[in-house]
N, C-alpha and C positions, 0 to 999 in steps of 0.2 A: 843390535845394531840397525833395524830397520827404521829408528826413529833417532838413534844417536850417531849412524853417518849422515845422515842428510842435516840435522842442526849441526854440525859440524863442520860440511858444506856449506853451507847457507854462512855462517859466522866466518867462513874464514873469508868470505866472498860478498860479503854484507857492507853497503855504503855506510861509512861513514859519519855520514851528516844530511844536510839536504839535498833535496835531488829535483827538475825541472817541476810543474805542473802539479798533477795530480796530489801527490805526494807532500809536497810542500802545502798544496791545501787542506788537507787532509791533517795534516800537524795545525793548521789555524784553527779549525775544525774543534779539535781535540782541545786543544788552548780553552776556546771559548764556549766549549761541552754545546756547539752548536749540531743539532737534529734537525733535519731535512726529510722530506718527503716526497721530493721529487726522485724523477728517474734515475739524476747521478747523484745520489744523498743516499749515504750507507748509515743509518745511525745506529746498528751493532756495532760497525766497527769501531765508529769515533767510541763508543761505549767500551767499548777493550781496550781503545784508545787511552782513555783515560785515565783507568787503571795502569798501562803497563806505563803510563806518563810520570808516575813517581817511583819508579824505578831512577837511581844515579848516575843517569845518563843522562845528555841532551836531549830535549824530545824528540827531534827525527830519527836520532839515533834508537831510539827504545821504541820508535813507530816502525822500523826498519824490524824491530827485533821482533814483533808483532809479524807480521806479516812472514818470520823463518818461522816461528813457531806454528800458524796456521799452515803453512808449507810441509811441516816435516810428520803435523797431524795427519793433511791430506795423504801422504806417503804410506806411512803407517796402517789409514785404512786402508787405501788400492793391498797393501799385503793382509790386512784381513781377511779381506772379501774375497781373494784367490786362497789365502785355506781354504776357506767356507768351500771354495767352488771343487779345489782338486787336492785338497789333503798333500801339497807338496810344497815345503818348506823353499824350494831350492828352486820353485816357479814359483811362489809368489813373494820372493825377493828379488827376481828378475824382474820382475811387471811393476814393483815397488820402486825399483832402482831405476827403473826405465823411466819411470814419472817424473825421479826427483832430480834426475839431470837433464831434461827435457830444456829446449830453449827459453818458452816462454815462460814457463813453470816456473822455473828455478830464475830468470831475469825478474820474476812477479814473487821470489820469495828474498828476493837481499834488497827491495825495496816497498816503502808503505804502499801498499794497493792490496786491493779486494779482492781480487777475485782469484787465490789459492785459497781463502778461507770460505769462497763460492766452493769451490772445488771440493773441498773437506766438506763438507755438507753434501754434498751428492755424493760423495764418498759414504760418507754416514748413512744417509737416506738409503742409499744399496744396500747396506750393511744390511742395516732393521729389515728391510722387505727380503733378502735372503733366508734372514730366521724366523721370520714369518711363518716363508711359503714352508716351512719344513712342521708346522700344525697350526694352519689356516685358522681354526679353532681357537687358538692361545694367541691374542691379538694385541698384543701388549708390543709386541715389537712394531706391528700396523701404525699406533699412537705414535711410537716412539718417533716411527719414520713421520707421519703428518706434522709432528713438533717440531722436527729438526729440518722438515722443510717449511714450516712458519718462520723458523728464527734463520733461514736459509735467505730466505725472503727481506725479510730487516737487514740482512746484511749487502746482499745485491739483487733487485730483481729479476735478471736474468735467468733467476735457476725458474724461474716460473715456463722455461720455452721446456723443460724436463718435463711437466704437467702431463703431458699427451702421455708420452712415455709412460708414465709413472702409472696411471690408471689404467690402461692397457692392461700392463705385466699383472697388475692387482685384478684387474676383470677378469683374466686367461687363468690365472689363479684360483680366482674362487670368485665364479662368477654368481653365484646365492647370497654375496653379500651384498649386493644392490634391493634384496627385500629385506635384507634387517634391517631397522629405521634407527635400532639403540645402537649397532655397530657402526653405524653410518653418522650418528649427530656424535658419538663418541669420538670419531676421524674427524669431525667440526671442531668439536672444543679441544683439540690438541694443537690442531692447526692454528686457532687461533689465540690457544695459549702461546704458542709458539712466535705469535704475531704480536703481542700484546703491545711492543716496543714502538711497532710501525704503528698500529693502531690507536696509539696514546698522541703521535706527532701527529698521525691525520686530522685526531679530534682539537688537539690544541691550534692549530693550524688553523682551524675551521670555524674558531671565534670569530677571528677580525678579517676572513675573506670568503668571499660567494663559495657554496660548494662547488658552481661549475668550474671555477677557477681552479681548486684542489685537486676536481676530476681529472680537468685535465693535464694538470701541472703530475699529477701521479701513474698518469698513464702516457707519459715521454713524449710530451707534445711536441718536443723540438726535436727527436725521430721520427715522426710520424710518414714524413714523406721518402725517408730511408728506408721506413721499414713495410711501409704500401707499396711503393713500387718497385718494381726488380729493377734491377742496374740490367744495362740493355745490351754488354759483356759477359754475356753466361758463362760463353768461354773461355775467356778470361778467369772468369771467378772461379772458376773448378780446376783450370788450371794451376791457381796461386791458391788455392785451399790444398791438390795435392800438396804444390811446393813447401806450404806451412807443416802440411801434414809430414814429409819427410826429411825439413831440415829440422826438426821435432825428435822423429826416432829413426834417423839413418843407414841406411841398408838393413842389417841385421833385426832392429828396431819395427819397421819397415814392413818388412817380410813376415817375421813371427806375426805381429798385427792382424795382418791380413789372411795369416793360416788360423789365426784362433780366432775369425768370425765363418770359418769355416768349417774347424772344426767344431766350435761352439752348434753352429746348428743343426749339425749329425747326430752329436748327444744332447744336446735339451734346446728344443728349437724356445720355449717360453725367454729362458734370460735370454740367449741370442739375439733375439724379439727386443726385448728393452736395454741391449744393450746397441744396439740399431737405431734405434728410433731417437735414443737419447742423443747418440751423433749425427743422425741425419735431421733431425729436428732443429739441433741447431744451424746448421751448417744453410737447413734451408731458408730461415730466421734470417740470419747474419748475413750469408752471403750479403743478399738485395744492398746492404750497407756502400756498397759500389767501390770501388779502387781509390776514390779522392778520403777514404778513413785511412788509409797509406799503410805507416810503420805503427798505429796505433791501433790497425783491424785486430789483427792474431790475439788479441789478449781475450777477446768474447770468443775465442777458440780454445779458451784453458780445459773446459770442466768437460769437454768432448776428446781431446787427449787423453785427461783423467781416465775417461773409459776405455779410449785405444790400449791406455799400457795396459786395464786389464786383459786387453783381450792378445800382448805381447806374453805377459807372463802365462795364459790359456794355451797360448800357440805354443811358448816351448814347452809346458806340460805336455802338450799331441807331439813334437816332436819326439819328447823323451819318453816316452811311453814308446813311440812309435819304433826306434833305434832296439830298443829294451825287447819287444816281441817279437825283434826280426833278430835277437841274440846279438847285438852289436856291444864293444862296450862305449858307455853314454857318457863315463867322468871324464874325459877333457874333450869331449867335443863338450860337453854342457856346461864345461870351465869358461873355453874358447869365446861361446855362441854368451853366456852371459858375461864375460870382460868385453866382450865389441858391444854389447847392448850400453853397456856405460861407458865406455873407453870411446869407441870412437864420436858421439856426440862434441867428448871437451875438446879433440882434438880440431874435429869440426870448426867451431864455432872462436877459437882460437886463430883458425886457419883461414877461413871464410873473408874476415872483414882485410887484411892484406892482401889476398887476392880479387876483389873486387876492389879496393884502391887501385891494385897495379896494372890492372884491367879497366878500369875506369866505369864501371859499372854501380850506378845510381841504382839499388834493390829497392829503396822504402821511401825515397822522394821527402824523406825529413824535410823540414826547414834549418838553416843553419843557424845554430846561436853561438855565440862565446863562449869556450873552451869548451865544446863537445864535438868529438869527433863523433858523428852519426853513426859510420860501417861499426867503429868501434864499439860503441855507444849502445846501437840493438843490436846487433847479432851477434857480442859475446855476452854473457850475462852476467860476468863478473862484473863488481862494481867495486872492489876492491881497492882502499886508496882514492876514489874519483870523489873528487871536492869542486870541479868544475863550476857548479850553480853558486857553491858558496861563493868563491871565485869573484866571479863575476860582480855577485851582489856584493861583496865588498868592495871591490873597485869603480861598482857605479855610484857609491854613497860618499867614497873618497872622490870620485869625482864632480860631484853635484853641489852646488855655491848653496850659503846658510839660505832656506826658506824656498831653494825648487821647489818647481813642479817636472813630476818624469811622470811621459803619458807613457806607458806601456799594455802589449795584449798579454794575453792568459800566462804564455809559458813563464818569461821573466817579471811578471808581475805577483805570483807568488813565492818562489823566492826571494824576492826585493821586501814583498809583505815577511813570509816568514822571518828575514832579518828584522822590522822593524819593532813587529808586533813581540818577536818570542824572546829576543834577544836585546830589543833596545836599543839599533844602530841607526842614529839618524832620524831623530821623529819629526826633526823639521822640517823632513822634506815630504811634498803632499806629494802621493802616489796614485794617478787616476789609469786606471783600468780602462779599455777601449774593446771593441768586439766586432765582430762583423765587417761592416764598408766604414767603419769609423765616423761614422756619424755624428758624434760628438766630439769629433777636433773642432771644427769652425767656434763652437759654445765655449769650450774649453780655452780658445784661442782668443776669443772678444772677453774674457774674463780675468785672462790672466795676463796677456801678453804685453809688455810695458811696464807692468807691476813687479812681476816675478821673472827667473829666468826660465823656460823651458825646455827639457830634455826629452827625445825620445829615448827608450830604452833600446831600441831596434829598429832596424830598415828591413828586417825578411818578407815580410810582409805587405808589399807595397799598397794594397787597396784598403788592409787595415788600418794603416799609417793613414792613408790619402797623400800618398806620397808628391803627385801632380799636383793637386790643389796646394801644398805648403811652398812645393817649388816655386810657384808663379808669385811669393808671399816670402817666404823666409829662404834664407843661405841655409844649407843642411851640413853643419860641421864635426865632424869626427874630434869627440872629445874621452878619450882612454874608449872603453866601451858602450860610450853614451853618444848621441848625437845630438845637439845643442842647437835649438832653432836661434836664430838671428834674423829679427825682421831689415829686409832692404829697406833702402834709402829712396822714397818717391822722388820720381825727376819732377824739378818744379813744372809747374804747366807754362808753356807757350802760346803767346799771343799769335 
């Protein structure tokens, strides 16, 4: 049940085709088997995606399916962790299903994304550590944890945040391990074996690039300012984090999770320390990214939400034991509590988009794109029947003239490129991606203006499209979902 309910839910709410941004990019990378080493590259997911691409479905759907399977595995692993801790099936089910229906986790289970696979690796490492601490002299589970951690790093570098908590837990469980050279060597070898794919990619890239460039890219040079500098709005960030957490686990789940932390510290301080460190380190590093990351920021918290769902299960277990010790019947209360943990989130996610629209509240400040209701798209995890990205791309290519140029930022570009490269649609159209402040636009115009029709994929990010610069020389005319640039006539010089 704990595996089949999630997979059934995710299949029912799975995106039927390509989705904006990263999901479309992953499909392109899978098609070409592109394995990168930068912080935003995910070689393991791409390799797994290649295997899933042989399924008899559209490539985008197959990758969405990979995300659903990864998420279901993470839910099942949370169940096993709670069985290991509590020996209570009902408590394990409550914790696992709390994760299953939590907003960010569910959202990334129905689109091609890497975060739920990362959650599965975090849960698998925790489970191995729990197995190991039963008998620290039997180190096979510890080596398995190191292997899985290495594998997890080939999927997403974000798992490195959890290293501090894991190392501290290992040391407080068996401090003498630091004196056992053979054991430490075996841990390192296991980790190295797990990360072999990433090592291979890095070595391959080093053949034609300086080591300093590779090291800088691997260490996420694009995020350094965000990671090193704290957000000046610390109180706002704390409030946003707690709001995100409550939205994942509304009311019953939130209360049970907090109760679980307290109860676990009383019962098992070492394990409570591990869970708290996994949550706190995730928060301390990632809240520094600041409000500018907007609607995408909550994705980085998914591994912490996974740990919190374990605490929800433990909180339920503690509540059940407390009531039983008082001689009270717990069957009805257990059923009501379990149902509220699962049903309240689903209700909240369906109501919130309508409520924010009615009140005129923009919670996420996401840029507008055609055929995407941001409130519904981001606040409700279900993507059942959503084809807005594909519809946009099809209409864009229907509008574009033969041999034209479409200048696009990342979000629409990936979808347009997906239709071109994967479905073979309008390969005569030249797609040019822009980033940042659109510094390449003058060069693009000097090369193609007057030779090809030029369109903008969107105008939702004025700085990226250099709208002020363009408005001086071009009339920007809306044509379908695109914006055509028509050069203004230069008035004749007067004597």
